[in-house]
All heavy atoms as an XYZ file, in Angstrom:
699
protein
N       0.849     -1.162      0.086
C      -0.049      0.042     -0.040
C       0.888      1.268      0.016
O       1.795      1.414      0.749
C      -0.941     -0.002      1.166
C      -1.739      1.303      1.440
S      -2.773      1.285      2.827
C      -1.638      1.543      4.252
N       0.630      2.159     -0.858
C       1.328      3.441     -0.970
C       1.186      4.036      0.494
O       0.103      3.859      1.225
C       0.828      4.328     -1.912
N       2.188      4.753      0.831
C       2.146      5.497      2.145
C       2.082      7.032      1.919
O       2.598      7.543      1.032
C       3.286      5.158      3.083
C       4.665      5.628      2.518
C       3.246      3.739      3.553
C       5.803      5.408      3.412
N       1.401      7.748      2.855
C       1.316      9.182      2.874
C       2.596      9.811      3.356
O       3.152      9.154      4.302
N       3.159     10.734      2.689
C       4.352     11.313      3.089
C       4.181     12.923      3.438
O       3.471     13.576      2.762
C       5.583     11.143      2.206
C       5.781      9.784      1.944
C       5.050     11.762      0.702
N       4.876     13.371      4.438
C       4.844     14.798      4.660
C       5.256     15.755      3.558
O       6.177     15.255      2.731
C       5.702     14.996      5.935
C       5.847     13.635      6.546
C       5.895     12.665      5.363
N       4.774     16.868      3.443
C       5.258     17.808      2.515
C       5.091     19.299      3.007
O       4.485     19.542      4.061
C       4.283     17.722      1.204
C       2.923     17.800      1.303
C       2.174     18.982      1.006
C       2.174     16.774      1.887
C       0.869     19.071      1.133
C       0.828     16.810      1.998
C       0.221     18.010      1.767
N       5.843     20.208      2.423
C       5.879     21.527      3.161
C       4.699     22.281      3.269
O       4.521     23.047      4.317
C       6.889     22.331      2.040
C       7.658     21.388      1.417
C       6.689     20.075      1.390
N       3.740     22.114      2.342
C       2.476     22.834      2.517
C       1.524     22.184      3.417
O       0.383     22.884      3.643
C       1.783     23.029      1.106
C       2.685     23.811      0.116
C       3.800     23.034     -0.630
O       3.776     21.838     -0.366
O       4.501     23.591     -1.442
N       1.703     21.120      3.961
C       0.759     20.500      4.783
C       0.492     21.394      6.021
O       1.388     21.959      6.601
C       1.261     19.059      5.306
O       2.339     19.236      6.089
N      -0.769     21.447      6.509
C      -1.092     22.472      7.565
C      -2.064     21.737      8.547
O      -2.595     22.334      9.495
C      -1.742     23.615      7.020
C      -2.915     23.419      6.130
O      -3.462     22.339      6.134
N      -3.307     24.457      5.427
N      -2.343     20.342      8.401
C      -3.173     19.435      9.184
C      -2.536     18.058      9.215
O      -2.072     17.602      8.217
C      -4.474     19.743      8.786
C      -5.445     18.965      9.796
C      -6.894     19.065      9.379
N      -7.168     20.493      9.377
C      -8.488     21.072      8.802
N      -9.294     20.274      8.389
N      -8.621     22.246      8.964
N      -2.737     17.421     10.390
C      -2.392     16.030     10.362
C      -3.618     15.222     10.714
O      -4.271     15.481     11.818
C      -1.183     15.739     11.444
C      -0.879     14.242     11.546
C       0.031     16.481     11.019
N      -4.016     14.290      9.910
C      -5.196     13.433     10.204
C      -4.535     12.215     11.013
O      -3.637     11.564     10.543
C      -5.901     12.924      8.855
C      -6.349     14.021      7.952
C      -7.039     13.312      6.710
C      -7.227     14.878      8.652
N      -5.121     12.031     12.129
C      -4.650     10.871     12.942
C      -5.683      9.656     13.024
O      -6.787      9.742     12.476
C      -4.586     11.461     14.369
O      -5.688     11.867     14.857
C      -3.454     12.517     14.516
N      -5.208      8.687     13.586
C      -6.010      7.391     13.693
C      -7.317      7.613     14.386
O      -7.372      8.514     15.400
C      -5.283      6.306     14.481
N      -8.386      7.064     13.987
C      -9.621      7.386     14.707
C      -9.866      6.843     16.084
O     -10.711      7.305     16.836
C     -10.668      6.646     13.749
C      -9.940      5.597     12.919
C      -8.635      6.221     12.904
N      -9.073      5.966     16.520
C      -9.039      5.401     17.869
C      -7.644      5.057     18.235
O      -6.827      4.680     17.429
C     -10.011      4.098     17.849
O      -9.302      2.956     17.267
N      -7.462      4.995     19.548
C      -6.122      4.588     20.108
C      -5.832      3.155     19.733
O      -4.752      2.870     19.514
C      -6.309      4.766     21.580
C      -7.409      5.758     21.739
C      -8.305      5.489     20.541
N      -6.830      2.347     19.606
C      -6.551      0.926     19.191
C      -5.955      0.770     17.811
O      -5.114     -0.016     17.547
C      -7.981      0.158     19.283
C      -8.423     -0.053     20.752
C      -9.185      1.252     21.222
O      -9.636      1.994     20.475
O      -9.412      1.270     22.442
N      -6.603      1.662     16.899
C      -6.010      1.608     15.574
C      -4.671      2.137     15.581
O      -3.770      1.493     14.771
C      -6.800      2.567     14.703
C      -8.206      1.971     14.219
O      -8.347      0.754     14.122
O      -9.123      2.795     14.170
N      -4.363      3.155     16.320
C      -2.961      3.673     16.386
C      -1.988      2.572     17.046
O      -0.881      2.401     16.400
C      -2.909      4.958     17.123
N      -2.399      1.962     18.029
C      -1.630      0.911     18.733
C      -1.330     -0.313     17.772
O      -0.314     -0.905     17.874
C      -2.222      0.565     20.131
N      -2.329     -0.660     17.040
C      -2.231     -1.888     16.123
C      -1.431     -1.507     14.833
O      -1.163     -2.332     14.129
C      -3.668     -2.316     15.705
N      -1.064     -0.269     14.608
C      -0.303      0.205     13.577
C      -1.114     -0.150     12.187
O      -0.686     -0.497     11.087
C       1.083     -0.577     13.350
C       2.040     -0.059     14.297
O       1.890      1.209     14.728
O       2.922     -0.584     14.755
N      -2.470     -0.127     12.324
C      -3.377     -0.300     11.013
C      -3.667      1.065     10.338
O      -4.124      1.149      9.258
C      -4.754     -0.949     11.445
O      -5.271     -0.228     12.529
C      -4.321     -2.381     11.996
N      -3.418      2.122     11.101
C      -3.580      3.547     10.689
C      -2.439      4.509     11.133
O      -2.053      4.231     12.308
C      -5.000      4.027     11.206
C      -5.100      5.438     10.545
C      -6.154      3.240     10.731
N      -1.967      5.214     10.276
C      -0.866      6.145     10.652
C      -1.265      7.597     10.357
O      -2.276      7.730      9.548
C       0.384      5.725      9.990
C       0.189      5.738      8.468
C       0.570      6.915      7.753
C       0.013      4.635      7.672
C       0.503      6.900      6.384
C      -0.128      4.680      6.358
C       0.230      5.848      5.668
O      -0.081      5.837      4.316
N      -0.668      8.549     10.914
C      -0.847      9.877     10.670
C      -0.672     10.222      9.272
O       0.273      9.783      8.444
C       0.071     10.813     11.432
C      -0.237     10.717     13.004
O      -1.127     10.064     13.478
O       0.765     11.123     13.814
N      -1.609     11.130      8.560
C      -1.498     11.553      7.284
C      -1.409     13.067      7.280
O      -2.368     13.689      7.757
C      -2.673     11.019      6.515
C      -2.882     11.448      5.108
C      -1.641     10.875      4.314
C      -4.163     11.072      4.569
N      -0.428     13.658      6.723
C      -0.193     14.991      6.670
C      -0.989     15.436      5.337
O      -0.897     14.770      4.307
C       1.246     15.387      6.330
C       2.136     15.120      7.655
N       2.482     16.101      8.374
C       2.527     13.919      8.117
C       3.176     15.605      9.408
N       3.232     14.186      9.278
N      -1.839     16.521      5.600
C      -2.518     17.071      4.492
C      -2.409     18.552      4.422
O      -2.244     19.205      5.474
C      -4.092     16.629      4.687
C      -4.184     15.096      4.502
C      -4.746     17.234      5.816
N      -2.776     19.198      3.343
C      -2.951     20.679      3.266
C      -4.522     20.887      2.942
O      -5.005     20.237      1.967
C      -2.052     21.109      2.161
N      -5.002     21.552      3.725
C      -6.424     22.214      3.559
C      -6.360     23.584      3.182
O      -5.728     24.465      3.701
C      -7.286     21.959      4.916
C      -8.693     22.474      4.685
C      -7.148     20.519      5.463
N      -6.922     23.759      1.852
C      -6.785     25.017      1.223
C      -7.977     25.377      0.412
O      -8.805     24.581      0.065
C      -5.494     25.130      0.473
C      -5.271     24.045     -0.569
C      -5.007     22.608     -0.379
C      -5.489     24.244     -1.922
N      -4.856     22.007     -1.582
C      -5.257     22.856     -2.504
C      -5.872     25.236     -2.832
C      -5.405     22.588     -3.969
C      -5.916     24.869     -4.206
C      -5.735     23.693     -4.711
N      -8.142     26.728      0.078
C      -9.192     27.141     -0.760
C      -8.616     27.672     -1.973
O      -7.679     28.374     -2.112
C      -9.907     28.364      0.024
C     -11.133     28.849     -0.657
C     -11.670     29.900      0.114
C     -12.166     29.590      1.417
N     -12.897     30.696      2.072
N      -9.326     27.163     -3.105
C      -8.797     27.585     -4.548
C      -9.457     29.037     -4.781
O     -10.168     29.644     -3.999
C      -9.279     26.632     -5.535
C     -10.667     26.513     -5.848
O     -11.404     27.319     -5.500
O     -11.038     25.565     -6.475
N      -9.097     29.509     -6.047
C      -9.435     30.878     -6.396
C     -11.062     30.962     -6.487
O     -11.537     32.145     -6.592
C      -8.795     31.330     -7.802
C      -7.238     31.378     -7.741
C      -6.655     31.663     -9.098
C      -6.808     32.382     -6.696
N     -11.699     29.884     -6.665
C     -13.145     29.924     -6.819
C     -13.866     29.773     -5.371
O     -14.956     29.722     -5.274
C     -13.660     28.864     -7.759
C     -13.335     29.065     -9.181
O     -13.166     30.190     -9.622
O     -13.054     28.094     -9.911
N     -12.950     29.746     -4.416
C     -13.598     29.577     -3.053
C     -13.843     28.148     -2.650
O     -14.440     27.936     -1.498
N     -13.492     27.201     -3.538
C     -13.725     25.702     -3.281
C     -12.724     25.130     -2.247
O     -11.417     25.422     -2.469
C     -13.821     24.924     -4.563
C     -14.830     25.396     -5.505
C     -16.295     25.054     -4.889
O     -16.482     24.057     -4.394
N     -17.115     26.131     -4.961
N     -13.121     24.417     -1.247
C     -12.109     23.820     -0.400
C     -11.558     22.600     -0.846
O     -12.169     21.740     -1.594
C     -12.785     23.478      1.016
C     -13.265     24.860      1.726
S     -11.996     25.943      2.090
C     -10.865     25.068      3.163
N     -10.352     22.332     -0.547
C      -9.516     21.188     -1.109
C      -8.787     20.567      0.091
O      -8.352     21.233      1.028
C      -8.515     21.478     -2.093
C      -9.125     22.028     -3.488
N      -9.384     21.314     -4.458
C      -9.598     23.278     -3.700
C      -9.868     21.974     -5.340
N     -10.044     23.256     -4.995
N      -8.567     19.281      0.013
C      -7.668     18.668      0.979
C      -6.660     17.848      0.058
O      -7.080     16.939     -0.783
C      -8.350     17.542      1.954
C      -7.342     16.800      2.846
C      -9.343     18.426      2.781
N      -5.353     18.043      0.222
C      -4.396     17.379     -0.687
C      -3.465     16.663      0.221
O      -3.021     17.138      1.316
C      -3.605     18.511     -1.464
O      -4.571     19.172     -2.317
C      -2.516     17.853     -2.368
N      -3.086     15.525     -0.228
C      -2.158     14.519      0.485
C      -1.044     14.079     -0.549
O      -1.331     14.174     -1.780
C      -2.828     13.393      1.181
O      -3.617     12.655      0.297
N       0.076     13.710     -0.218
C       1.061     13.153     -1.081
C       1.453     11.735     -0.603
O       1.542     11.428      0.431
C       2.317     14.154     -0.822
C       3.481     13.744     -1.721
C       4.756     14.633     -1.448
C       5.888     14.278     -2.339
N       7.007     15.252     -2.033
N       1.468     10.943     -1.669
C       1.724      9.554     -1.477
C       2.991      8.928     -2.149
O       3.392      9.455     -3.260
C       0.508      8.760     -2.026
C      -0.759      9.163     -1.162
C      -1.575     10.215     -1.387
C      -1.209      8.402     -0.072
N      -2.475     10.163     -0.434
C      -2.406      9.265      0.278
C      -0.956      7.280      0.632
C      -3.157      8.704      1.456
C      -1.720      6.739      1.634
C      -2.868      7.545      2.101
N       3.569      7.990     -1.621
C       4.814      7.356     -2.140
C       4.609      5.761     -2.286
O       4.179      5.163     -1.206
C       5.875      7.563     -1.327
C       7.214      6.945     -1.690
C       7.826      7.446     -3.000
O       8.016      8.716     -3.066
N       8.053      6.693     -4.074
N       4.731      5.364     -3.535
C       4.671      3.840     -3.657
C       6.135      3.359     -3.390
O       7.080      3.943     -3.730
C       4.287      3.520     -5.342
C       2.911      3.864     -5.574
C       2.526      4.976     -6.316
C       1.937      2.997     -5.100
C       1.169      5.283     -6.642
C       0.571      3.247     -5.481
C       0.222      4.398     -6.183
N       6.191      2.005     -2.991
C       7.401      1.328     -2.739
C       7.824      0.837     -4.104
O       7.234      0.888     -5.058
C       7.085      0.132     -1.781
O       6.442     -0.891     -2.464
N       9.134      0.428     -4.219
C       9.679     -0.084     -5.358
C       8.877     -1.235     -5.995
O       8.635     -1.447     -7.168
C      11.124     -0.550     -5.156
N       8.485     -2.191     -5.031
C       7.642     -3.315     -5.481
C       6.287     -2.779     -6.072
O       5.766     -3.320     -7.106
C       7.419     -4.304     -4.275
N       5.718     -1.777     -5.408
C       4.373     -1.341     -5.903
C       4.481     -0.721     -7.224
O       3.749     -0.718     -8.203
C       3.784     -0.366     -4.875
C       3.388     -0.987     -3.716
C       3.048      0.044     -2.572
O       3.740      0.988     -2.491
O       2.043     -0.199     -1.792
N       5.715      0.113     -7.427
C       5.989      0.700     -8.840
C       6.127     -0.447     -9.868
O       5.572     -0.233    -10.955
C       7.216      1.617     -8.672
C       6.999      2.923     -7.910
C       8.284      3.586     -7.754
C       6.097      3.801     -8.610
N       6.782     -1.416     -9.536
C       7.047     -2.414    -10.456
C       5.678     -3.080    -10.775
O       5.387     -3.442    -12.039
C       7.944     -3.639     -9.824
N       4.856     -3.315     -9.698
C       3.536     -3.966    -10.024
C       2.631     -2.925    -10.909
O       1.935     -3.451    -11.809
C       2.783     -4.203     -8.658
N       2.744     -1.739    -10.630
C       2.018     -0.719    -11.517
C       2.532     -0.835    -12.960
O       1.631     -0.752    -13.895
C       2.246      0.721    -10.983
C       1.470      1.196     -9.834
C       1.917      2.535     -9.262
C       0.004      1.377    -10.321
N       3.799     -0.920    -13.096
C       4.358     -0.956    -14.577
C       3.801     -2.260    -15.087
O       3.530     -2.355    -16.314
C       5.737     -0.827    -14.548
C       6.242      0.616    -14.325
C       7.667      0.715    -14.673
O       8.527     -0.116    -14.191
N       7.986      1.777    -15.460
N       3.866     -3.387    -14.453
C       3.496     -4.686    -14.990
C       1.971     -4.816    -15.329
O       1.589     -5.418    -16.249
C       3.784     -5.802    -13.874
N       1.084     -4.003    -14.502
C      -0.289     -4.098    -14.809
C      -0.815     -2.942    -15.695
O      -1.970     -2.686    -15.741
C      -1.144     -4.359    -13.568
C      -1.220     -3.068    -12.730
O      -0.963     -1.986    -13.275
N      -1.659     -3.155    -11.514
N       0.027     -2.278    -16.285
C      -0.362     -1.093    -17.217
C      -0.654      0.092    -16.453
O      -1.315      1.060    -16.999
N      -0.355      0.312    -15.154
C      -0.408      1.543    -14.528
C      -1.795      1.634    -13.646
O      -2.141      2.668    -13.163
N      -2.399      0.358    -13.474
C      -3.620      0.307    -12.836
C      -3.552      0.142    -11.300
O      -2.645     -0.549    -10.761
C      -4.559     -0.892    -13.287
C      -5.897     -1.131    -12.450
C      -4.822     -0.758    -14.810
N      -4.223      0.960    -10.556
C      -4.300      0.816     -9.103
C      -5.713      1.045     -8.584
O      -6.431      1.577     -9.294
C      -3.291      1.735     -8.348
C      -3.614      3.276     -8.367
C      -4.321      3.856     -7.437
C      -3.230      3.943     -9.575
C      -4.662      5.105     -7.571
C      -3.489      5.353     -9.655
C      -4.323      5.934     -8.591
N      -5.978      0.646     -7.344
C      -7.204      0.663     -6.769
C      -7.381      1.795     -5.619
O      -6.381      2.021     -4.988
C      -7.730     -0.676     -6.125
C      -7.883     -1.719     -7.105
C      -6.847     -2.532     -7.695
C      -9.027     -2.131     -7.753
N      -7.419     -3.471     -8.496
C      -8.778     -3.160     -8.531
C     -10.371     -1.725     -7.659
C      -9.655     -3.846     -9.232
C     -11.336     -2.305     -8.282
C     -10.971     -3.381     -9.052
N      -8.347      2.531     -5.677
C      -8.673      3.566     -4.670
C      -9.787      3.081     -3.777
O     -10.814      2.570     -4.296
C      -9.107      4.864     -5.294
C      -9.626      5.921     -4.321
C      -8.795      6.530     -3.501
C     -11.067      6.045     -4.203
C      -9.300      7.505     -2.595
C     -11.620      7.018     -3.289
C     -10.780      7.657     -2.608
N      -9.582      2.937     -2.437
C     -10.567      2.537     -1.503
C     -10.929      3.682     -0.607
O     -10.152      4.376     -0.135
C     -10.119      1.280     -0.594
C      -9.514      0.196     -1.451
N     -10.436     -0.791     -1.834
C      -8.414     -0.146     -2.019
C      -9.800     -1.766     -2.520
N      -8.458     -1.324     -2.689
N     -12.287      3.705     -0.325
C     -12.907      4.776      0.470
C     -13.830      4.246      1.362
O     -14.670      3.544      0.960
C     -13.417      5.865     -0.377
S     -14.098      7.353      0.578
N     -13.738      4.576      2.737
C     -14.797      4.276      3.691
C     -15.999      4.978      3.489
O     -15.979      6.255      3.144
C     -14.282      4.272      5.152
C     -13.112      3.395      5.453
C     -13.422      2.349      6.404
C     -11.873      3.177      5.149
N     -12.335      1.661      6.581
C     -11.325      2.180      5.788
C     -10.962      3.978      4.281
C     -10.050      1.681      5.681
C      -9.788      3.615      4.187
C      -9.262      2.488      4.800
N     -17.101      4.260      3.702
C     -18.430      5.067      3.615
C     -19.248      4.498      2.475
O     -18.837      3.519      1.855
N     -20.300      5.168      2.154
C     -21.198      4.808      1.196
C     -21.236      5.544     -0.178
O     -21.838      5.249     -1.037
C     -22.587      4.694      1.756
C     -22.874      3.767      2.838
C     -24.288      3.732      3.417
O     -25.226      4.189      2.758
O     -24.431      3.454      4.534
N     -20.463      6.530     -0.190
C     -20.376      7.502     -1.273
C     -18.921      7.623     -1.684
O     -17.995      7.549     -0.862
C     -21.029      8.849     -1.076
C     -22.526      8.732     -0.853
O     -23.104      8.117     -1.741
N     -22.930      9.238      0.303
N     -18.711      7.900     -2.926
C     -17.394      8.131     -3.604
C     -17.161      9.710     -3.471
O     -17.831     10.308     -4.293
C     -17.295      7.485     -4.891
C     -15.827      7.403     -5.367
N     -14.895      8.387     -5.518
C     -15.114      6.296     -5.619
C     -13.788      7.966     -5.856
N     -13.902      6.622     -5.940
N     -16.203     10.099     -2.761
C     -16.055     11.634     -2.895
C     -15.384     12.039     -4.126
O     -14.724     11.175     -4.883
C     -15.028     11.817     -1.676
C     -14.322     10.647     -1.458
C     -15.365      9.500     -1.917
N     -15.538     13.254     -4.517
C     -14.781     13.748     -5.623
C     -13.234     13.709     -5.306
O     -12.870     14.217     -4.238
C     -15.210     15.181     -5.772
C     -16.323     15.440     -4.869
C     -16.313     14.362     -3.827
N     -12.469     13.210     -6.168
C     -11.107     12.991     -6.030
C     -10.384     13.281     -7.274
O     -10.818     13.337     -8.340
C     -10.668     11.692     -5.491
C     -10.843     10.531     -6.535
C     -11.314     11.280     -4.192
C     -10.197      9.138     -6.300
N      -9.110     13.645     -7.041
C      -8.137     13.673     -8.265
C      -6.967     12.911     -7.960
O      -6.228     13.303     -6.869
C      -7.944     15.212     -8.546
O      -6.930     15.433     -9.533
N      -6.341     12.134     -8.733
C      -5.058     11.402     -8.551
C      -4.194     11.898     -9.576
O      -4.539     11.750    -10.848
C      -5.263      9.936     -8.504
C      -6.234      9.568     -7.349
C      -4.026      9.247     -8.397
C      -6.681      8.097     -7.256
N      -2.997     12.557     -9.149
C      -2.194     13.139    -10.291
C      -0.811     12.812    -10.115
O      -0.385     12.494     -9.043
C      -2.532     14.613    -10.234
C      -3.991     14.953    -10.230
C      -4.235     16.434    -10.866
O      -3.264     17.032    -11.354
O      -5.331     16.918    -10.757
N      -0.032     13.174    -11.070
C       1.517     13.131    -10.814
C       2.058     14.500    -10.789
O       3.153     14.678    -10.547
C       2.142     12.379    -11.943
O       1.827     13.011    -13.296
C       1.747     10.879    -12.054
N       1.206     15.554    -11.122
C       1.689     16.871    -10.986
C       1.354     17.445     -9.497
O       0.236     17.380     -9.073
C       0.879     17.717    -12.077
C       1.286     19.254    -11.971
C       1.147     17.175    -13.449
N       2.464     18.199     -9.066
C       2.237     18.801     -7.767
C       1.159     19.934     -7.788
O       1.176     20.804     -8.652
C       3.601     19.367     -7.320
C       3.598     19.940     -5.952
O       2.631     20.317     -5.336
O       4.590     19.655     -5.359
N       0.177     19.897     -6.775
C      -0.842     20.754     -6.837
C      -0.313     22.179     -6.566
O      -1.050     23.233     -6.539
C      -1.924     20.312     -5.866
N       0.709     22.301     -5.881
C       1.330     23.508     -5.360
C       2.459     24.159     -6.334
O       3.108     25.086     -6.022
C       1.867     23.457     -4.023
C       0.922     22.872     -3.001
C       0.819     21.538     -2.531
C       0.012     23.783     -2.479
C      -0.068     21.123     -1.779
C      -1.038     23.238     -1.668
C      -1.028     21.965     -1.359
N       2.636     23.441     -7.464
C       3.415     23.919     -8.510
C       4.925     23.788     -8.326
O       5.822     24.254     -9.013
N       5.309     22.897     -7.358
C       6.757     22.589     -7.173
C       7.054     21.491     -7.991
O       6.211     20.793     -8.634
C       7.048     22.236     -5.744
C       6.863     23.249     -4.662
C       7.100     22.858     -3.207
N       6.002     22.007     -2.793
C       6.163     20.609     -2.626
N       7.288     20.026     -2.759
N       5.009     19.973     -2.170
N       8.502     21.053     -8.160
C       8.923     20.020     -8.925
C       8.388     18.773     -8.057
O       8.128     18.792     -6.856
C      10.368     19.911     -8.971
C      10.899     21.027     -9.861
O      10.247     21.349    -10.821
O      11.978     21.312     -9.694
N       8.044     17.613     -8.798
C       7.711     16.356     -8.205
C       8.838     15.729     -7.512
O       9.741     15.099     -8.167
C       7.153     15.488     -9.168
C       5.713     15.955     -9.690
C       5.215     15.020    -10.750
N       6.056     15.252    -11.983
C       6.185     14.426    -12.903
N       5.366     13.398    -12.913
N       6.999     14.801    -13.962
N       8.899     15.737     -6.318
C      10.046     15.132     -5.516
C       9.496     14.338     -4.373
O       8.466     14.513     -3.857
C      10.975     16.222     -4.947
O      10.419     17.105     -4.099
C      11.788     16.872     -6.124
């Protein structure tokens, strides 16, 4: 599973929903940036890193990956390789 990584623009940390999740290492802290675009729309942005094995699997399966979301609705999302803050991709 790709892991979330900190980035300079992050201004909030999402933590495990319960102490049990944190203790079991099933959920880890996720650094996010909460920001408003020029149209006044709110956004939450996070940065993710695939392991070498995951990158190899992505290449082997034609770049396909799965997005999982808790709940009954699929939120509007965008998965990109371009940095939302205009920096180089590092």
